[in-house]
C-alpha positions in Angstrom: -32.5 -20.4 -89.4 -29.6 -20.1 -87.1 -29.0 -16.6 -88.4 -32.6 -15.7 -87.7 -32.3 -17.0 -84.1 -29.0 -15.3 -83.7 -30.6 -11.9 -84.7 -33.7 -12.5 -82.6 -31.6 -12.9 -79.5 -30.3 -9.4 -80.2 -33.7 -7.8 -80.5 -34.4 -8.2 -84.2 -37.8 -9.4 -85.5 -38.5 -11.3 -88.7 -40.8 -8.9 -90.6 -41.2 -10.4 -94.0 -39.9 -13.1 -96.2 -39.6 -12.8 -100.0 -39.2 -15.7 -102.4 -38.0 -15.4 -106.0 -37.2 -11.7 -106.0 -36.1 -10.6 -109.5 -36.4 -14.1 -110.9 -33.9 -15.7 -108.5 -34.8 -18.9 -106.6 -33.8 -17.7 -103.2 -35.6 -16.8 -100.0 -34.8 -13.4 -98.5 -35.5 -12.5 -94.9 -36.4 -8.9 -94.0 -35.8 -8.1 -90.4 -36.4 -5.0 -88.3 -35.4 -3.7 -84.9 -36.8 -1.0 -82.7 -34.1 1.0 -81.0 -34.1 3.8 -78.5 -30.9 5.4 -79.8 -28.8 5.0 -82.9 -26.1 3.6 -80.7 -28.1 0.3 -80.5 -28.3 -0.2 -84.3 -25.1 -2.2 -84.7 -25.4 -4.3 -81.5 -24.6 -7.9 -82.4 -23.5 -7.1 -86.0 -20.0 -7.6 -87.3 -20.0 -6.6 -90.9 -16.8 -7.5 -92.8 -15.0 -4.4 -94.2 -17.5 -2.0 -92.5 -16.1 1.3 -91.2 -18.8 1.2 -88.5 -17.9 -0.4 -85.2 -20.5 -2.3 -83.1 -21.4 -0.7 -79.8 -20.0 -2.0 -76.6 -22.0 -5.1 -75.7 -20.8 -5.7 -72.1 -19.7 -9.3 -72.9 -23.2 -10.4 -74.0 -22.2 -11.2 -77.5 -19.6 -13.4 -79.2 -18.0 -12.4 -82.5 -18.2 -16.0 -83.8 -22.0 -16.2 -83.5 -21.7 -18.8 -80.7 -20.4 -21.5 -82.9 -16.9 -21.6 -81.4 -15.0 -20.9 -84.7 
């Protein structure tokens, strides 16, 4: 749930949960975010190996998710 809370602080909303998709015993979280411009899409996201760069966050975010690692 820490990941859900992390994303919620950045404007994302839990839209749906899916359990047992394709026969797997796992819970998947579907989240959505309403943005005014495409520049806001990557705010708060750090995707390993992604060529996309997160937008400037004015110091309101930490790359470690706030856990100090």
